[in-house]
C-alpha positions as CSV (number, residue, x, y, z in Angstrom):
1,M,-0.1,0.2,-0.2
2,L,2.6,2.1,0.7
3,T,4.8,1.8,-2.2
4,G,1.6,2.2,-4.5
5,S,0.9,5.5,-2.8
6,I,4.6,6.7,-2.9
7,I,4.7,6.0,-6.9
8,T,1.2,7.6,-7.7
9,A,2.3,10.7,-5.7
10,V,5.6,10.8,-7.7
11,G,3.9,10.8,-11.1
12,L,1.3,13.4,-9.4
13,Q,3.7,15.7,-8.1
14,F,6.9,15.6,-10.5
15,F,4.7,15.1,-13.8
16,L,1.0,16.0,-14.0
17,L,0.3,18.5,-11.1
18,P,3.3,20.9,-12.3
19,N,2.0,20.7,-15.9
20,H,-1.7,21.5,-14.9
21,L,-2.7,17.7,-15.8
22,L,-5.1,15.7,-14.4
23,D,-5.5,12.1,-12.7
24,G,-8.9,10.8,-12.7
25,G,-11.6,9.8,-10.9
26,V,-11.9,11.2,-7.2
27,T,-8.3,12.5,-7.5
28,G,-9.0,14.3,-10.4
29,I,-12.2,16.1,-9.1
30,S,-9.9,17.0,-5.9
31,I,-7.5,18.4,-8.1
32,I,-10.1,20.8,-9.8
33,S,-11.6,21.1,-6.2
34,A,-7.9,22.3,-5.2
35,K,-7.5,25.1,-7.7
36,L,-11.5,26.4,-7.6
37,F,-10.7,26.9,-3.7
38,G,-7.1,27.4,-3.2
39,L,-6.8,24.5,-0.8
40,P,-4.5,21.8,-0.4
41,L,-5.2,18.8,-2.8
42,G,-4.6,16.3,0.1
43,L,-7.4,17.8,2.0
44,F,-9.6,17.2,-0.9
45,L,-8.2,13.7,-1.3
46,A,-9.0,12.4,2.4
47,I,-12.5,14.0,2.6
48,L,-14.0,13.0,-0.8
49,N,-12.4,9.2,-0.6
50,L,-14.0,8.8,3.0
51,P,-17.4,8.0,1.7
52,F,-15.7,5.1,-0.5
53,V,-13.6,3.9,2.1
54,V,-17.1,3.2,4.0
55,L,-18.5,1.7,1.0
56,G,-15.5,-0.7,0.6
57,Y,-15.8,-1.6,4.3
58,K,-19.2,-3.0,3.5
59,K,-18.3,-4.5,0.4
60,F,-15.0,-5.9,0.8
61,G,-14.4,-6.2,4.6
62,K,-12.5,-4.5,7.1
63,E,-9.1,-5.2,5.7
64,F,-9.9,-4.2,2.4
65,A,-11.0,-0.8,4.2
66,L,-8.1,-0.9,6.6
67,Y,-5.5,-1.2,3.6
68,S,-7.3,1.9,1.4
69,L,-7.2,4.2,4.6
70,L,-3.6,3.9,4.7
71,G,-3.3,4.2,1.0
72,I,-5.7,7.3,0.7
73,T,-3.7,8.9,4.0
74,T,-0.2,8.4,2.4
75,L,-1.2,10.0,-0.6
76,A,-2.8,12.9,0.9
77,A,0.3,13.4,3.2
78,L,2.3,13.2,-0.1
79,T,0.6,15.7,-1.8
80,W,-0.6,18.1,0.9
81,M,2.6,20.6,-0.3
82,H,3.0,21.0,-4.0
83,V,5.9,20.7,-6.2
84,D,5.9,23.6,-8.3
85,H,8.6,22.4,-10.9
86,G,8.6,19.2,-12.0
87,L,11.1,16.9,-14.0
88,T,9.9,18.2,-17.3
89,D,7.8,21.2,-18.4
90,I,6.9,19.7,-21.8
91,P,3.4,18.7,-21.7
92,I,3.8,15.4,-23.9
93,L,6.7,13.9,-21.3
94,A,4.7,14.7,-18.7
95,A,1.8,12.9,-20.1
96,V,3.6,10.0,-20.8
97,F,5.7,9.8,-17.7
98,G,3.0,10.6,-15.2
99,G,0.5,8.5,-16.7
100,L,3.0,5.3,-16.4
101,I,4.1,6.4,-12.9
102,V,0.6,6.8,-11.8
103,G,-0.6,3.7,-13.2
104,V,2.0,1.6,-11.5
105,G,1.4,3.0,-8.5
106,V,-2.7,2.5,-8.7
107,G,-2.0,-1.1,-10.1
108,T,0.1,-1.8,-7.3
109,V,-2.4,-0.6,-4.5
110,V,-5.0,-2.6,-6.2
111,R,-3.1,-6.0,-7.0
112,H,-2.4,-5.9,-2.8
113,G,-6.0,-5.6,-1.6
114,G,-6.5,-1.7,-1.5
115,I,-7.6,1.3,-3.1
116,I,-5.9,5.2,-3.2
117,D,-8.6,6.7,-5.2
118,G,-12.7,6.4,-4.6
119,A,-13.2,5.6,-8.2
120,D,-11.0,2.4,-7.6
121,T,-14.1,1.2,-5.7
122,I,-16.3,1.4,-8.2
123,A,-13.7,-0.3,-10.9
124,V,-13.0,-3.1,-8.6
125,L,-16.8,-3.5,-8.3
126,I,-17.2,-3.7,-12.0
127,D,-14.0,-5.8,-12.3
128,R,-15.6,-8.7,-10.1
129,R,-19.4,-8.8,-11.8
130,T,-18.8,-8.0,-15.6
131,V,-16.0,-9.0,-17.6
132,F,-14.7,-5.4,-17.7
133,S,-11.0,-5.1,-16.1
134,V,-10.3,-2.7,-13.5
135,G,-8.2,-0.2,-15.6
136,E,-10.8,-0.4,-18.2
137,A,-13.7,0.8,-16.0
138,I,-11.3,3.1,-14.3
139,M,-10.7,4.8,-18.3
140,V,-14.3,5.3,-18.6
141,I,-14.9,7.3,-15.5
142,N,-11.4,9.2,-16.0
143,G,-13.4,10.2,-19.6
144,I,-15.8,11.6,-17.6
145,I,-13.3,13.6,-15.7
146,I,-12.0,14.7,-18.9
147,V,-14.9,16.7,-19.8
148,L,-14.6,18.4,-16.6
149,A,-11.2,19.5,-16.7
150,G,-11.5,21.0,-19.7
151,T,-13.6,23.7,-18.6
152,V,-11.3,24.1,-15.9
153,F,-7.7,23.4,-17.2
154,G,-8.2,24.5,-20.8
155,W,-9.2,21.7,-23.5
156,E,-5.6,21.2,-24.7
157,N,-4.6,20.2,-21.1
158,A,-7.7,18.2,-21.1
159,M,-5.9,16.2,-24.2
160,Y,-3.0,15.7,-22.7
161,S,-4.6,14.6,-19.8
162,L,-6.7,11.7,-22.0
163,I,-3.1,10.5,-23.2
164,A,-1.9,9.7,-19.3
165,Y,-5.3,8.5,-18.6
166,Y,-4.9,5.9,-21.5
167,L,-1.4,5.0,-20.4
168,A,-2.5,4.7,-16.7
169,H,-5.2,2.3,-18.2
170,K,-2.4,0.0,-19.6
171,A,-0.3,0.4,-17.0
172,I,-2.9,-0.6,-14.3
173,D,-3.8,-3.7,-16.2
174,V,-0.3,-4.6,-16.4
175,T,0.6,-4.2,-13.0
176,V,-2.6,-6.0,-11.4
177,E,-2.5,-9.0,-14.1
178,G,0.9,-9.2,-14.6
179,L,3.2,-9.7,-17.6
180,N,2.4,-13.2,-18.1
181,D,2.8,-14.9,-21.2
182,D,1.3,-18.1,-20.3
183,R,-1.4,-20.1,-22.4
184,C,-4.0,-22.6,-21.8
185,M,-4.0,-24.9,-24.3
186,W,-7.1,-27.6,-24.6
187,V,-7.3,-30.4,-26.8
188,V,-10.3,-32.7,-27.9
189,G,-9.6,-35.4,-29.8
190,M,-9.1,-39.4,-30.2
191,K,-5.4,-39.6,-29.3
192,V,-4.7,-37.1,-26.3
193,R,-2.5,-39.5,-24.6
194,E,-0.2,-39.3,-27.5
195,I,-0.4,-35.6,-27.8
196,G,0.8,-35.4,-23.6
197,K,3.1,-37.5,-24.2
198,V,4.6,-35.4,-26.8
199,V,3.8,-32.3,-24.9
200,N,5.7,-33.9,-21.6
201,E,8.8,-34.2,-24.1
202,M,8.6,-31.0,-25.6
203,I,8.5,-28.5,-23.2
204,K,8.6,-30.6,-19.7
205,E,5.4,-29.3,-18.2
206,P,2.4,-31.3,-16.8
207,V,-0.3,-32.3,-18.5
208,T,-3.9,-33.1,-16.9
209,Y,-6.2,-35.5,-18.6
210,I,-9.7,-34.3,-18.2
211,K,-11.5,-37.5,-20.0
212,E,-9.9,-40.1,-21.3
213,A,-10.5,-41.4,-25.5
214,N,-13.0,-44.1,-25.6
215,P,-14.5,-45.5,-28.8
216,K,-17.1,-47.2,-26.8
217,D,-18.4,-43.8,-25.2
218,H,-21.1,-41.9,-26.8
219,E,-19.0,-39.1,-26.8
220,P,-15.4,-40.9,-27.9
221,H,-13.3,-38.3,-27.5
222,G,-11.1,-37.3,-24.9
223,V,-10.1,-33.7,-23.5
224,M,-6.4,-32.6,-22.2
225,L,-5.2,-29.4,-20.7
226,A,-1.8,-28.0,-20.8
227,V,-0.2,-24.8,-19.5
228,I,2.2,-23.9,-22.2
229,T,3.9,-20.2,-23.2
230,R,3.6,-18.2,-26.2
231,F,6.8,-19.3,-27.4
232,D,5.7,-23.2,-27.1
233,E,2.5,-22.3,-28.9
234,Q,3.3,-22.7,-32.8
235,K,5.9,-25.9,-32.4
236,L,3.2,-27.9,-30.3
237,K,0.2,-26.8,-32.9
238,R,2.4,-28.6,-35.6
239,A,3.5,-31.4,-33.4
240,I,-0.2,-32.1,-32.5
241,R,-1.2,-31.9,-36.3
242,K,1.1,-34.4,-37.1
243,I,-0.7,-37.0,-34.3
244,D,-4.2,-36.4,-35.0
245,K,-4.9,-33.4,-38.1
246,H,-8.7,-33.7,-36.8
247,A,-7.7,-32.8,-33.0
248,F,-9.5,-29.6,-31.8
249,V,-7.2,-27.9,-30.3
250,V,-8.2,-24.1,-28.1
251,I,-5.4,-22.0,-27.0
252,T,-6.4,-19.1,-24.2
253,S,-4.5,-16.7,-22.3
254,A,-3.8,-17.2,-18.9
255,H,-3.6,-14.3,-16.3
256,E,-2.0,-16.2,-14.0
257,V,-0.4,-19.4,-12.8
258,M,-0.3,-20.7,-9.2
259,D,2.1,-23.4,-8.0
260,R,3.0,-25.3,-11.1
261,V,3.0,-29.1,-10.8
262,S,6.7,-30.3,-10.1
263,E,8.1,-32.8,-12.8
264,G,7.0,-36.2,-11.1
265,S,3.6,-35.3,-10.2
266,L,0.8,-37.8,-10.6
267,Y,-0.9,-35.1,-13.2
268,R,1.9,-35.9,-15.7
269,Q,1.4,-39.7,-14.9
270,G,-2.1,-40.2,-15.1
271,P,-5.8,-39.4,-15.8
272,M,-7.7,-37.0,-13.6
273,A,-11.2,-37.6,-13.3
274,G,-13.4,-34.9,-15.2
């Protein structure tokens, strides 16, 4: 929580705020409010985020609320006083690096079970209940903030802020989900055992047999699952076609693979009931 809040504060203080660019969500509204009323940004961050901490407590529990409170308090303290001059005065550079840094900071906090912006609470709820990711939800919310920001800081700065939002959105997704190149490979066919042995030999990874092939069954095909990398994908598809040209192969992205099975595992040795 502390690390993510500090990273976010660096992106705001040294890139976005000195160039009159905005972050999104409650932070963006706080920046606009601080400009209009001439009060510290940290004050609005603390006050406007409080209702969302309460909402997070009701929806996600005490631990989520405590982590969020720690992150929000840290960010508010680090942005109470403004830095007059950032690391660059060029708006496009400020938007690119500020957006990336803020995205990594926000993503770090979300990945470890908290928020530092009230809009993130809504985004996490959307992520849990819909097909949209946290970054996509935050991007939509921030798009609404851009319209409001354009009337205060000017439309040119609002357009630069849009670049920062987009890069932050991508950085959040990468930080939350990780740079994972793993794939789930599902094979449906009459020779899944032979294919599984070839996968074992070629990439030394576990294979799970969900269903054995049996010509006497009403559905005679077998089903096999393996976790591969994108570098293995093409050579495995070629190998499968040599064994069974009628095999049905589906390859999907795997955002996270936990506790990969060791080489001597039973998953490698025999079928698993499906």
